[in-house]
N, C-alpha and C positions, 0 to 999 in steps of 0.2 A: 796120766801122771808119768808113765814110763816114756812117753814121747817128748816130754819137756826137757829141753837142753839144760836149763838151769838146774833141774832136779838131778840129771845125770852128772853134771859138773860137781854139785855138792856131794853126791855119793862117792865119786872118784876121789875128791879131796879128803873125805872122812876115811875112806879105805887106805888112801896113801899115808895119812897121818898115823893110822893104826899100824900099818906095815913098818913105817919109819921108827916109831917108838918101840915096837916089838923087836926090831933089829938091834936098836941101841941096848935094850934090856939083855938080849942074848949076848952081845959083845962085851958089855961092861959089868953086868950084874953077876954076883957070885952068891952061892947058897940061897937061891931063890925059892921061897915057899910059894907054891902055885896059888893057894887060896888067898895069900896076901896080895899077890900080883893081880888076881881077879878082883879083889875088893877095891884096890886102887883104880884099876881100869874101869870098874862099874861106877865109882864115884865121879871120875872125870867124864865118862860117857853120858851119865844121866844129865849133867848140865849142858853138855854140847848138844845132845839129841833134843832136849827141851827147847833150846834156843833155835836150833835148825827146824824144829817142828813149827814154831811161830813163823819163821822165814818161808818155809815151804808152803804153809797154809795161805799166807799173805800173797805170795807170788802166784800161786796156783789160781786164785780167784782174781786178785788185783790185776794180773796181766791181761785178763779178758776185758776188764773195764778200760784199761789203757788202750788196747787195740780196737775197741768197739765191737768185738765179737760177741760180747755179752748181749748187746742189743739185738744182734742178728739171731742169736740163740733164743732169746725171749720172743722174737717174732714167730719162730718155728714152734716153740714150746712155751706158751704164755702162762702156764701154771707155775707160778714162781715158787710155791712151797715145794713142789716136786724138784725143780731145778736146784733150789737151795739145799735140799736134803741130799740129792744125788751127789752134788759136788762135795759136800761136807763128808758124807760117808765114804766116798771113793778116796778122798785125800787122807782121812783118818786111818782107814784100814791099810792103805798102801804104805803110809809112813810107819805105822806100827809094825807091819810085817818086815819092812826093810830095816827098822831099828833092831828087831830081834835077830835078823840075819847078821847085822853088823856086830852084835854082841857075840854071836857064835863064832864069827870070823876072828874077833879079838881073842876069844878063848883058845881057838886053834893055833893062832900065831904065837901065843904065849907058852904053848906046850913045849916047844923045843928048849926054851930057856930053863924051864923047870926040870925037864928030863936030863939036860946036860949038866946043870949046875946045882940043882936042888932036889925037890921031891914033889910028886903029884899025889901022894897018899893023904888020906883023911880029908879030902875036899867034900864039903856038904852040898852035893849037887842039887838035892831037893830044895835047899834054902836058896841056892843061887838061881834056880829056875824061877822061884817066886820073885826074887830081886829083878831078874831080867824081864819078867812079865810086867812088873810095876814100872820099870823103865820104859817099856813099850807103851804102856798106858800114859805115862808122862809125856812122851813124844806126841801121842794123839791129842792130849789136852793142849799142848802147844799149838797144834794144828787148829784146834777149835778157836783159840785166841786169835791166831793169824787170820782165819777166815772171817771172824767177826769184825776185826779191824779193817780188813780189806773191803768188806761190804759197806762199812760206815764211810770210809774215805774214798772208796771207788778208785783205788789205785794200788800199785804194788810198792813203790818206793816209800810213800808216806807211812804206811803201817810198819814196814820193816825198820825205817829210821826211828820212828816213834818208840817202838819196842826196844830197840838196841840202846837208845838214849836212856830210856827208863831203867833197863836192866843193868847197864854198865856205868851210868852216871848218877841218875836220881836215886836208885836203890842203895848203892854204897853210901851216898851222902846221907840218906835217911838213917842207915845203920850207924854211921858215925855220930849222928845226933842222938838217936835213941836205939840202943842195942836190942832192946826187947822187941822191936818191930820185926825182927827176923822171924818171929812166929807167925807173922801175917803177910810177909813179902813172898813172892813166888819162889825165889831161890831157897829160902828156908823151908817152905812148904813142900817142894818136890823132894828135897833131901829127907825131910821127915817122912814123906810117903814112901820113898824108895827104901828107907830104913835098912841099912846094911848090918844091923845088929845080929840078925840071924845067921849071917854068913861069916861073921868074925869070930875067930878063935881067940882064946885068952892070950896067946902069944903076941898078938898085935898090941894089946894094951890100949892106952888112950892115944888116939891119933886124930888128925883133922878129918878123917873119913868116918869117924864114929859119930854118926848123926843122931841116932836115937830118936826119941819122940814117939808120938802116937800115929801109927800108920793110918788108921781110920780118919783121924782128925785132919791130917795132911791131905788125904785124898778128897775128903768132903769139901774142905775149904777151896782147894784147887778146882774141884768140879764146879763149885759155886761161882768162882771167878770166871771160868770158861763159859758157864751158862749165861752169865751176865753179858759177856762180850758177844756171844752168839745171839742173845735176845736183841741187843742193840743192832747187830748186823742184820738180823732178820727183819726188824722194823724198817731199817733203811732200805733193805732189798725189796720189801713189799711196796715201798712208796712208788707212785707212778712217775715215769720219766716225762710223760706228756700229759697235760691236763686240758 
């Protein structure tokens, strides 16, 4: 994973965006409440890291199908269950760890703004630790979706394009048609699972970042979706290329 140029570029882009936004907050914001800034940052990061998880998972596996190196690997290691599991576990663990590091960097970069213009007192760090852990799990779930799609389509561009079209075109269209579908679409589910309620103080009030919902339900349904994609990908991966 660490040797993939695409993975490095995505990481640099994410860190660059965090640095840019943190600089704008430092220069423009006044009377910054640190926990409010963290809540907003976590709300944005959860969606970005989930989508990037899908992209990373699809590119990590799909690129090997595109280049033909997957066939070479299977010649050396024909036990496909082992190959499938190794790639999935490596990608999920790496993405989750990097996601947690990104959240830590975000928290550190927002500190100067709070120290200079606001306050860092009263931050519920234990609650935020739970939120960060759930965001890391969300990014790993995104990886599972991407890996499943890549093994079904045996490419990188196809799964990435398919998911982006679904998430940014089809999903909003469905919500415009039936608003209640938010409880079953990925965007609504990962927000429900991340659940920033525990990290929100009463001073924030009702905001777009107050997702609420049942954490367990969101996680279970998301996990079920990811398991379905993985099952389809596994069946496709087990299929013989030559008969």
